[in-house]
Phi, psi and omega in degrees: 000149180280161181298326179295320181293316179299319179295316180295319178296321178295317178295317179298315179296321179295318179294319178296318179294316181290326177295320177295320178295318178295319178298319179295319176301314180295321179299314179296319179299313181292327177296318177294319179296322179294320176299318180294319180295320178297320177297317178296322179294320177296317178299318181297317179296319180296317179294322179296321178294316178297317179297322179295317177297317180298317179299320177297318178297316180297317179297320179296317180294320179294324180287341177282342180290145176295151182295138178082006179265094180269142177285130182239000000 
């Protein structure tokens, strides 16, 4: 084989190997990002639940006040 062919094969193999490494890096990066997004979604659901409970408590306390008693 000529030197040019051997060089081209070497360059091609290097590009394939580095492309695979880059793809693996991207896969791991996206997997970590997906885990973080899932964590944020769980946090959001927990906060929404807490806020809903708080809103219910405030409404219950406001409904217990006598009519026409405004805070001054």
